[in-house]
C-alpha positions as CSV (number, residue, x, y, z in Angstrom):
1,X,-71.2,226.9,80.2
2,X,-74.4,224.7,82.1
3,X,-73.2,222.0,80.3
4,X,-69.1,221.8,81.2
5,X,-70.4,222.4,85.2
6,X,-72.5,219.3,84.7
7,X,-69.5,218.0,83.5
8,X,-67.4,219.3,85.9
9,X,-70.6,217.9,88.6
10,X,-70.6,214.6,87.2
11,X,-66.9,214.0,87.3
12,X,-66.6,214.4,90.7
13,X,-69.5,212.1,91.7
14,X,-68.0,209.5,89.9
15,X,-64.7,210.4,91.6
16,X,-66.5,209.8,95.0
17,X,-68.2,206.6,93.8
18,X,-65.3,204.7,93.4
19,X,-63.6,206.1,97.0
20,X,-66.3,204.5,98.4
21,X,-66.1,201.5,96.3
22,X,-62.5,200.7,97.3
23,X,-63.5,202.0,101.1
24,X,-66.2,199.1,101.2
25,X,-64.1,196.6,99.2
26,X,-61.2,197.1,101.4
27,X,-63.6,196.3,104.4
28,X,-64.7,193.2,103.2
29,X,-62.0,191.7,101.7
30,X,-60.4,192.4,105.1
31,X,-62.6,190.7,107.5
32,X,-62.0,190.3,111.4
33,X,-58.6,189.8,112.7
34,X,-58.0,186.2,114.5
35,X,-58.0,187.9,117.2
36,X,-61.3,189.2,116.8
37,X,-63.7,186.3,116.1
38,X,-66.9,186.7,114.4
39,X,-70.1,185.8,116.9
40,X,-73.8,185.9,116.6
41,X,-75.8,188.5,118.1
42,X,-78.8,187.9,120.6
43,X,-81.9,188.9,119.6
44,X,-82.9,190.4,123.1
45,X,-78.9,192.0,123.7
46,X,-79.8,195.2,123.3
47,X,-83.3,195.3,125.5
48,X,-83.5,197.6,127.8
49,X,-79.9,198.7,127.3
50,X,-78.5,201.8,126.1
51,X,-77.3,201.7,122.4
52,X,-73.8,201.4,123.3
53,X,-74.3,198.8,125.7
54,X,-76.7,197.4,123.5
55,X,-73.8,195.9,120.6
56,X,-71.7,195.3,123.7
57,X,-73.4,192.6,124.5
58,X,-74.6,191.6,120.9
59,X,-70.6,190.1,121.2
60,X,-71.3,188.0,124.3
61,X,-71.2,184.4,123.3
62,X,-71.8,181.0,125.0
63,X,-71.1,181.2,128.3
64,X,-70.8,185.0,128.5
65,X,-74.6,185.8,127.7
66,X,-75.6,183.4,130.8
67,X,-74.0,186.7,132.8
68,X,-75.7,189.1,131.1
69,X,-78.5,191.2,133.5
70,X,-81.8,190.0,132.8
71,X,-80.8,186.7,132.4
72,X,-80.6,185.8,136.4
73,X,-82.2,188.6,138.0
74,X,-81.2,189.5,141.5
75,X,-78.0,187.6,141.2
76,X,-75.2,190.3,141.4
77,X,-71.8,189.2,139.0
78,X,-67.7,189.3,139.7
79,X,-65.2,189.4,136.6
80,X,-62.3,188.2,137.7
81,X,-58.3,188.6,135.6
82,X,-55.3,187.9,136.7
83,X,-52.6,185.8,135.9
84,X,-51.5,182.2,136.7
85,X,-53.3,182.0,139.7
86,X,-56.6,183.1,138.2
87,X,-55.4,180.5,135.7
88,X,-55.4,177.7,138.0
89,X,-51.6,177.1,137.6
90,X,-50.6,174.3,140.3
91,X,-54.6,173.3,140.9
92,X,-54.9,170.1,139.3
93,X,-57.6,171.8,136.8
94,X,-58.8,175.0,136.2
95,X,-62.1,174.4,138.1
96,X,-59.9,174.4,141.3
97,X,-58.6,178.2,140.8
98,X,-58.5,180.7,143.8
99,X,-61.1,182.6,141.4
100,X,-63.4,179.9,140.7
101,X,-63.5,178.5,143.9
102,X,-64.1,182.8,145.9
103,X,-66.9,182.8,142.6
104,X,-68.6,179.6,144.6
105,X,-68.4,181.0,148.0
106,X,-70.2,184.0,146.8
107,X,-72.9,182.2,144.7
108,X,-72.3,185.0,142.1
109,X,-72.5,184.9,138.3
110,X,-68.7,184.9,137.5
111,X,-66.6,185.1,134.3
112,X,-63.0,184.2,135.0
113,X,-60.4,184.8,132.2
114,X,-56.7,184.1,133.2
115,X,-53.6,184.3,131.8
116,X,-50.3,182.8,133.1
117,X,-47.5,185.5,132.4
118,X,-49.9,188.5,132.0
119,X,-48.8,191.3,133.9
120,X,-49.5,195.4,133.8
121,X,-47.7,195.4,130.6
122,X,-46.1,192.0,129.9
123,X,-48.9,190.0,127.8
124,X,-48.2,186.8,128.7
125,X,-48.9,183.3,127.6
126,X,-50.0,183.4,123.9
127,X,-49.8,187.4,124.4
128,X,-53.6,187.5,125.7
129,X,-52.5,189.7,127.9
130,X,-51.9,192.7,129.1
131,X,-54.4,192.6,131.7
132,X,-56.3,196.1,130.3
133,X,-56.6,193.3,127.3
134,X,-58.3,190.6,129.3
135,X,-60.6,193.4,131.1
136,X,-61.5,194.2,127.4
137,X,-62.8,191.2,126.7
138,X,-64.7,190.3,129.5
139,X,-67.1,193.9,128.3
140,X,-68.3,195.0,131.3
141,X,-70.3,197.3,129.7
142,X,-72.8,194.6,128.8
143,X,-72.3,192.5,131.9
144,X,-72.1,195.4,134.4
145,X,-70.8,193.4,137.1
146,X,-71.0,194.2,140.9
147,X,-67.2,193.7,142.0
148,X,-63.8,193.8,139.2
149,X,-60.6,192.2,141.0
150,X,-57.3,192.1,139.0
151,X,-54.9,189.8,140.3
152,X,-51.4,190.7,138.7
153,X,-47.5,192.2,139.2
154,X,-45.7,189.1,139.8
155,X,-44.7,189.2,135.7
156,X,-43.8,192.4,135.6
157,X,-40.8,192.7,138.6
158,X,-38.5,194.3,135.2
159,X,-40.4,196.6,134.5
160,X,-39.9,199.8,135.6
161,X,-41.8,201.0,138.6
162,X,-42.7,204.3,137.4
163,X,-43.7,202.8,133.8
164,X,-45.5,199.9,135.9
165,X,-47.3,202.9,138.1
166,X,-48.4,204.7,134.8
167,X,-49.9,201.4,133.7
168,X,-51.8,200.4,136.7
169,X,-53.4,203.7,136.7
170,X,-54.9,203.5,133.1
171,X,-55.8,200.3,133.9
172,X,-57.8,201.1,136.7
173,X,-58.7,204.0,135.5
174,X,-60.3,202.4,132.4
175,X,-62.1,199.6,134.5
176,X,-63.9,202.6,136.6
177,X,-64.7,204.0,133.3
178,X,-66.6,201.2,132.2
179,X,-68.1,200.1,135.1
180,X,-68.5,203.3,137.4
181,X,-71.2,201.9,139.9
182,X,-68.8,198.4,140.3
183,X,-66.3,198.0,143.4
184,X,-62.6,197.3,142.1
185,X,-60.4,194.8,143.8
186,X,-56.6,194.5,143.4
187,X,-54.6,191.4,144.6
188,X,-51.0,192.5,144.1
189,X,-47.9,190.4,144.1
190,X,-47.4,187.1,145.7
191,X,-44.0,186.7,147.0
192,X,-41.8,184.7,145.1
193,X,-38.4,182.7,146.2
194,X,-35.7,185.2,144.6
195,X,-36.0,188.7,143.5
196,X,-37.2,189.8,146.7
197,X,-36.3,194.0,146.3
198,X,-37.8,194.3,142.5
199,X,-41.1,192.5,143.3
200,X,-41.2,194.5,146.7
201,X,-40.7,198.0,144.6
202,X,-43.8,196.9,141.5
203,X,-45.8,196.0,144.4
204,X,-45.4,199.7,145.6
205,X,-46.0,201.1,142.0
206,X,-48.7,198.9,141.7
207,X,-50.8,200.5,144.8
208,X,-49.4,203.8,144.1
209,X,-50.9,204.0,140.9
210,X,-54.4,202.4,141.6
211,X,-54.9,204.6,144.3
212,X,-54.0,207.5,142.1
213,X,-57.2,205.8,139.8
214,X,-59.1,205.5,142.5
215,X,-58.5,206.2,146.0
216,X,-61.8,203.5,147.3
217,X,-60.4,200.2,145.1
218,X,-59.7,197.9,147.5
219,X,-55.7,196.6,148.3
220,X,-55.2,192.8,148.6
221,X,-51.4,193.2,148.7
222,X,-50.0,189.2,149.9
223,X,-46.3,190.2,149.3
224,X,-46.6,193.4,152.0
225,X,-48.8,191.0,154.5
226,X,-47.2,187.8,154.3
227,X,-49.6,185.3,152.7
228,X,-48.8,181.7,153.5
229,X,-50.9,178.8,151.6
230,X,-50.2,176.2,150.8
231,X,-47.7,175.3,147.2
232,X,-47.3,173.5,144.4
233,X,-44.2,171.8,143.4
234,X,-42.4,174.3,141.7
235,X,-43.1,176.4,145.5
236,X,-44.8,179.9,143.9
237,X,-48.2,178.5,142.5
238,X,-50.8,177.3,145.2
239,X,-51.8,174.0,145.4
240,X,-55.5,172.7,145.6
241,X,-55.4,173.5,149.3
242,X,-53.6,176.7,148.8
243,X,-55.9,178.2,145.7
244,X,-58.8,177.5,148.6
245,X,-56.8,179.0,151.2
246,X,-56.2,182.3,149.0
247,X,-60.0,181.9,148.2
248,X,-60.9,182.1,152.0
249,X,-58.5,184.9,152.7
250,X,-60.0,187.5,149.8
251,X,-63.9,186.4,150.9
252,X,-62.4,188.2,153.9
253,X,-60.8,190.9,153.1
254,X,-64.0,191.4,150.6
255,X,-66.7,191.0,153.3
256,X,-64.6,194.1,155.4
257,X,-65.8,195.9,152.6
258,X,-69.7,194.7,152.5
259,X,-69.6,191.9,150.0
260,X,-71.6,188.9,150.8
261,X,-72.6,186.0,149.7
262,X,-75.9,185.9,147.7
263,X,-78.3,183.4,148.8
264,X,-78.2,180.2,148.6
265,X,-81.6,179.5,146.3
266,X,-80.9,181.8,143.7
267,X,-79.0,180.1,140.1
268,X,-76.1,182.0,139.2
269,X,-73.6,181.2,136.3
270,X,-69.8,180.5,135.9
271,X,-67.9,181.1,133.1
272,X,-63.8,180.6,133.3
273,X,-61.7,181.0,129.9
274,X,-58.5,179.4,131.3
275,X,-55.3,179.7,129.0
276,X,-53.0,177.0,129.9
277,X,-49.8,176.1,128.9
278,X,-49.7,172.6,129.2
279,X,-53.4,172.5,127.2
280,X,-55.9,174.4,125.2
281,X,-57.6,176.6,126.9
282,X,-60.2,175.5,129.0
283,X,-63.9,177.2,129.1
284,X,-66.3,176.4,131.1
285,X,-69.9,177.0,132.5
286,X,-71.6,175.4,135.5
287,X,-74.7,174.1,133.5
288,X,-75.0,170.5,133.3
289,X,-74.8,169.4,129.1
290,X,-74.3,173.0,128.4
291,X,-72.4,171.9,124.5
292,X,-71.7,175.5,122.4
293,X,-70.0,175.6,119.2
294,X,-66.7,176.9,120.0
295,X,-66.2,180.1,119.7
296,X,-63.7,181.7,119.8
297,X,-61.5,178.8,118.5
298,X,-59.2,176.7,120.6
299,X,-61.6,177.6,123.4
300,X,-63.0,174.0,124.8
301,X,-66.6,174.2,126.1
302,X,-66.2,172.0,130.0
303,X,-69.5,170.8,132.1
304,X,-68.8,171.0,136.0
305,X,-71.1,171.3,137.9
306,X,-73.5,173.6,139.6
307,X,-72.1,176.3,141.9
308,X,-73.9,176.2,145.6
């Protein structure tokens, strides 16, 4: 009887070992997908952060690591994600986008991520959106920004307003959960040359969804407020002068909500990822001579001038 019980136990152990071996082998063979490149952790990434934030910080590479709390003490951080306006379409290069100009005005650390065509529903160019996916790549838990700005909406004009409202509410709630101490601001729909009724419907859905998730959200509504700025040749995107106008407008609205520039003597870092339709995506850092390895593949590092 004892021998029979021992044989059953041994058989069960063998089956368990085989199952474990199959699962482990599948994980090892599968590896990360193309959308999740392997990234090297920083030895100091965990620091005084909690376990979850430490793991999140370990995913950051290149210029994003310069934005981690502790690397530049006393410098607040803003994260800006959005569509073609944020990617600098219409400007001469991504460094001229309104979001980058705003970061320079604020003299804050800044992470700017722009994907043309991205909305709260639509994925946009290269399917790098929607904006909730952009927010996820920013790793708010690790960067701990004081302000998050989302610019999107025009590209969702074909989306049913009820669906847009729900998606906006979910996106703002996700941001609030990941960055509970940050201010959240939305730049909603920009006026186009046509489809105005659809634009107004989607704009109202965005505002309603944002307030449903967070009554304290800052709403900047170019369509309802009638923003007028110089446009590029396509008649929609801002020209370089238009980007400057938008940056000044946003800075003025933020100032009304208590957002102030950092002292000039501080040394903030600027990182931008702009997915551009005519070229490879561009990654920038404001430190001259910065030459990291391309990670993830396809992002081109370009050194730019210091902030301020």
